[in-house]
N, C-alpha and C positions, 0 to 999 in steps of 0.2 A: 585460451586454455584447451589443451587436447582432451578429447573425450575420456581416454583411459586414465587421466589424472584427476577426474572430477571427484570420485569418491575420496581419494586421498586429500584433495584440497578441502572437501567438505569436513573431513575429520579435523584437519589442521585448523580450519576456520572456527569450528566449534570448540576445540581445545583452547583456543586463545581467548575465548569469552570468559569473563568473570561474573557475568550477570547471574544472580541466583534468585529463584522465585521465593515468595514469602513462605514461611514454614507451614502455614495453614493450607497452602496451595500445593506444596511440593509433591505430596503423595498422589495428587490427582493429575499431574502433568504426564503427558505421553510424548517424550522427546523422540523425534524422528531419528536422531543420530544413534539411538540405542539399537536400531535394527540395521544400520549400515555395516558393511563388511569391516571387520576389525583389522587394524594395521598390525596388531601384535600376534605372534604365533602362540599356539597353545603349549602347555608344558611338555617337555620331551618325555616325561614319564608316561604319557599316553601313547607314545609311539607314532609311527608314520600313519597308521590307519586312523588314529584319532585326528591327526591333522587334516586328512582327507575328508573325514566325516564333518568336522567343524566347518571346513571351507565350503563344502557343498551346502550345508545347512544355512550358512551365512548368505551365500549367493541366492538361495531360494528365498530367504527372507527379504533380501534386497529387491528381488524381482517382484515379489508379491506385494510387499508393504511400502517400499521406498519409492519405486519408480512412479507410481501414480501421484506422488507428492513432489516430484522433481520435474519442474516444467520449464525447460529452456525457452526463452522468449525470443521470437524472431519477428522482424518487421514484416508487415503484410506484403509489401511490394518489394520483392527481392531482385527484381530485374536490374536495378541500378546499384546494387550493393555487391561488392566483391565477395566471392565465395569464401575467402579465407579471412574475413573480417573477424575482429574480436567481439564475440557475443557476450552481452550481459546475461547472466543466468539468474532467475528468480525461483526460489523453491521454499516450501514450507519446512521450517526447522523444528517447530513444535505446535501442538494444539492443546489449548486449555479446554477441557470439556467437563460438563456436569449435567445431570438431569434427575429430577424427581417430579412428582405430580404438580408441584407449584413453582418450580424454578428450572431454568435451563441456561446453560452457557456453552457456546461454541466459538472459540476464538482461534483463528488461524494466524500464525505468526510467520510472515515472510522474511526472508533475508536475500541479499543481493551478492552475487559474485561477479565482480567486474575486473577482468584481467588487465584492463587498460588503466583504470583509475580506482585503485583499491581504497584510497583514503576517503573519497566521497562515499563509496559503498559502505565502508565500515562505520562511518559517522551516521548514516541513515539506519544501518542495522542496530547500532547501539540505541538510537532513539526509539525505533520500533520495538525493540526488546523491552525497554523500560516502560514504554507506553502501554503495551499489552499486558505486561506483568502487573502494572498498577490497576488496570481494569479487572484482571482476575482477582487480585487481592481485595479490591472494593466489593466484588461480587460475593466472595466468601465471608467478608466481614459483615455484610448486610444479611447474608444467609444465617450466620451465627447469631445475629442480633434479633431477627424476627422469627426464625424457625419456621414452623408450619403455618404461622399466622399470616404471612405475607406472600406475595407473588412477585416474581422478577425474572428477567431474562436479558441476556446480552449476546450479541452476535457480531463478529468481526470477520470480514473477508477482504480480499484484495483483487485488483486487476491492474493491467498494464495498458493504459490508453494509447501510449506511443512508445515504440522502440525502433529507433533509427540509428544510422551510423553517427549522427551528430546530436541526438537527443533521446533522453529516456525519462519516463514518468512512471512512478508507482503510486497507486491510489488505494488507500484504505477506507473502507466504509464501516461505520459503527452504528448498530441499531440496538437500542436499549429500551427496556420497559421496567420502570419502577414507579408504580402509581400512574404516571403518564408516560407516553412513548417519546423517544427522541432519536434523531438520526443526524449524523455529522460525518465529516471527512477529515483525513490527514493525507496530504498529497506532497510528494517529493519529486523534484525535477532536477535532472543532471544534464548540464551542457557537456556533451562528450567530446567537444573540440578542446575544452579547457580542463575538464574534470571538476568543474565548479558546481556546487549545489546552488541553484538559481531561485531566488525569491521573486515575488511579483514586481517589486520596485526595480529590480535589476534589469528588467526587460526594456525600460523606457528611457528616452533621451530628454524628456521634459518633466518638470516637477508637477505639472497639473494633470498627470495621467489619470489620477483617481477621478477627477471631475469629468474628463473626457469619456472614460469608460462608464461611469455612472449615468451620464446623459444618454449613452447608447442603450444601456439596460432599461432606463426609465422609458425610453421611446418604445422598446419592445414590450414592456409591461402594458403600456397603454394600447398598443396594437392588439395584444392578446385579449385584453378585457373587452375591447370593442368587438372582437370576433366571437367572444364567449363571455356573456355577462355573469356566469357563475364563478368565474375566476376572480380572485382577490389578491392584490399585491399592495404593499405599503407605498403607494405613490402620492397620497395626499399630504403626507408629512415626510418630506425628503430627509429630514434630520434623524429619522428613525434608524437609518443604516448608512454606512459609508463604505467606500472601497479603501482598504488599508494597504500598507506597504507589504504586509504578510498575507495578502488575500490568497485563498485557495484558487488554483488555476491549473489547466492542462491544455495541451494542444491535441486535437483529435487527429485521426489518420489523414484527414483532408488538409491538415495544416491550419486549422481554424482555432482561434483562442476561445476556450470555453471557461466560463465562470460558474462554478457550482456553489450553491448556498446551502448552509445547514438549515435544518428544519427550524421554523419560527424566525429565521434571520431577516427575510424580506417579505414574508407572507404568513398568514395564519397556518396553524398546524396541519389542517386538512389538505393544504397545498403540497405537503411533502417537502422535497428538496429541489426547488426550481433551478434550472440551468439555463444559461444564456450564451449564445454564440455571438461573439463580437464581430461587427462588420469589418471585413478586411480592409476596405478603403479607409475607414476610421483608424483602424489599428496600425496600418503601415505608415501613417503620418506621424506616429509617436514612438514607433518601435525602433530600437537601436539597429544600426546597419548589420551588426553581426548576427542578429536574429531574424533578419528579413528572409533568409533562405528557408526557414521553417514553414513560413506561410505560402511559399511559392509552389 
């Protein structure tokens, strides 16, 4: 997508959405699109100078307010990537925010613009919009229920662990506090050779991939606890957790498969969100041929 068409595409992209926030939340939403330059001209009654004034004001708003929230994502190593490749763009379309002495909410909502595979991007955007809107609605419902008597907070941000010609990953991190704290992820992966959203089970050519990956993680857990006896993982009872077909995962910029776990999933809460990098030798034995180039 050409740079000069980005604002227009952003407007069109936003106009096509039908997702509406809950009524109790709507007045507190600050949509980024409200400060983008408008496609529509002002009324002719204002004359030519009104057109000029509005255009200048919109451009200033875009520069000051919008540009910090629009962050095109480029792969770290551009040496092997054609200069004219179709880049995925990731940007913040809205932010749910609230703050008082006892409560706080700060939810960044990312969306994707993919000029090559819009269907996958739109599917992810729809899921992200619904997911974050639900979190905001739950926050306000709890706020209305407890008022000044309770405490609570929720934060959502995002990052792009990998952006390559053949692979893209969007990672959302949710941190919430309502009595006790919790932290978890939502991760989306796109195979940019096919435009397919890839789940964990899609990666492997064998049905026992879960067992193989779990054995590698268990081995790492034992090694870590031997080096540091203050660390605790759920290794004594293996049935406490499993590797699922929908397991969260991402490839880092070194092409290594990383398995991040939600808080409490494989360890006590004080351990936070453990992550494990799978041995490449182990991984390549069960990885489908079409994904071998990611790890090379």
